[in-house]
C-alpha positions, -999 to 999 in steps of 0.1 A, spaced: 172 346 487 200 318 482 201 304 442 182 290 419 175 253 429 190 259 463 168 287 475 162 302 512 185 302 539 202 272 564 212 267 600 246 254 599 259 242 630 296 249 628 318 227 656 355 216 654 387 238 656 371 275 650 373 303 676 333 305 678 317 273 673 278 277 668 246 280 646 251 305 621 217 313 596 229 320 559 214 320 529 224 289 506 250 297 483 274 317 510 310 306 508 323 284 531 349 312 538 324 331 547 307 308 572 342 303 587 346 341 592 310 341 610 325 312 634 357 332 643 380 316 618 402 287 625 412 283 663 445 299 671 451 313 633 459 270 623 454 259 587 419 244 579 427 208 572 397 192 565 357 200 567 333 176 568 302 198 558 268 177 569 275 155 595 296 130 607 280 107 581 291 130 548 321 126 527 351 146 545 364 173 520 402 187 520 403 222 536 415 238 501 385 225 483 360 240 510 378 275 509 366 275 473 333 261 481 296 276 485 275 263 512 245 247 488 233 211 480 246 218 442 279 228 453 289 204 480 277 177 458 296 191 429 325 192 456 319 155 465 300 156 495 267 167 509 252 193 528 230 167 550 221 181 585 241 213 583 263 200 610 299 211 598 329 202 615 362 220 608 395 205 616 430 218 613 463 208 608 467 194 641 442 165 635 451 131 626 427 124 600 435 83 611 422 92 645 395 112 636 378 86 612 386 60 640 362 83 664 336 83 636 339 46 630 337 37 670 304 60 670 291 41 637 302 7 652 282 14 686 247 25 672 244 -4 645 212 -23 660 228 -51 646 198 -59 623 212 -62 590 246 -86 587 264 -57 564 262 -30 589 262 -49 620 295 -68 608 311 -45 589 309 -13 610 326 -37 638 353 -46 611 361 -11 598 364 -2 635 388 -31 642 409 -23 611 413 16 621 420 7 653 449 -14 643 463 12 621 459 38 647 480 15 674 509 9 648 498 -25 639 482 -19 604 490 -39 573 497 -28 539 464 -48 525 442 -27 555 432 2 531 421 -20 505 401 -43 529 387 -6 543 373 2 509 359 -35 499 341 -32 534 326 3 524 314 -11 493 298 -40 510 282 -22 536 269 9 513 236 3 496 232 -31 514 211 -23 545 174 -15 555 184 20 569 212 46 562 233 40 589 256 19 570 257 43 544 266 67 570 293 44 581 308 38 547 309 69 532 331 86 559 355 59 553 360 59 514 362 100 517 389 99 543 413 72 522 408 90 492 414 124 501 441 117 529 455 81 518 488 94 527 484 96 563 469 59 564 498 48 545 521 65 569 507 50 599 508 17 585 548 20 571 563 40 600 537 24 626 533 61 642 514 92 637 523 118 603 508 148 622 526 142 656 560 148 635 547 181 620 530 191 656 
């Protein structure tokens, strides 16, 4: 069952903007589109905007990429993320990516034990900068600053919490930079103008 180098089944915990959140055991290599169908599809028939395929610390991927990706370690890695814990977070087009990343960053800021300086200080900086952007006080240099802070956290801590805080920041900025830029330039949310 599954694929070479990705054999067996895995339990995926699907949450977010789906009709039937829950735990689904499927063979590795099953297309994400099939997993999404098992979870009842997108809530309200909305469009899949983004998916975090392996828990909050894994890099986010655009929904269109996920719809073409299979749920196994190699396929997810090729797409630019990791399967991690299998906690699949699905977001529809009504989700603001700035606000979503702010919430994740707050979690990692609160969870830091404070032992390692890059994590203790860096997670606080990430959270405060994202909070500033979300509330219409972002500056043009903030996007570069967020990437720089993530670079200085990742790979420089004793445990993996620093990496877990840095990887989502890099991926959200990579795939949804226009939303962050819109927040900075217009002092409001791009998504709110569409919904």
